[in-house]
C-alpha positions, 0 to 999 in steps of 0.5 A: 587546450586545458592548461596554459603554460608560460606566455605571461608573467606571474603578476598578469591575470590568466585570460583563458578559461579552463574548459576541461571541468566543463567538458567533463561535466557535460560528458557525464550528463550526456552519458546519464541521459543516454542510459536513462532514456531507454528505460523510460520508453519500456512499457509494462503489460498488465492484465487488469480486470474489466470493470463491471458497471452493472448495479447490484441487484440487492444490498449485500448482507452485512455482519457487524463484528465488534471487539470491545476493550475487555475482549468481548466479541459482539456478533451483530450485537449479541456476545459470542465466545472466541472459540464459537467464531469458527462455526459462525464464520464457516456457516457464513462463508458457505452462503452465496453471495458471501456476506460482508464482515465489518470489523469494528475494534475498540481503540483500547482492544487487545491486539491479540484478540483482534488478530485471533478474530482475523485469523479465524475469519481467514481460516474459515474462508471469509473473503469480504472483510473490512475495518469500519470506525477508523475515524476514532483513531484519527 
């Protein structure tokens, strides 16, 4: 089936096609399909939160925290020291509903200062944080 031995002379062209490599490739493809098909039929069950489409009664309170290039921290426009932020964050974290913290670092701000501010906010229980003004980095 695979090889043709004898029959013709050396100068005559071989008239039969060798089908062994074709069958090998088809068997490998068939095995790959058989192995991968059961994987595609498995479903993953996730407990997703239910959407709450009710409109909010009021706009959330927003705290604008700016970090300047020289390490100056501005809490709603007034300068504060890095050591005083713990008191501010703990006071605001106790309020219900918790205000949103919008952090706007300058593009030349030192990473260490930004990381310390974020660590202080997290350590004192601030949950609603986000970076604003990212369009300056584009």
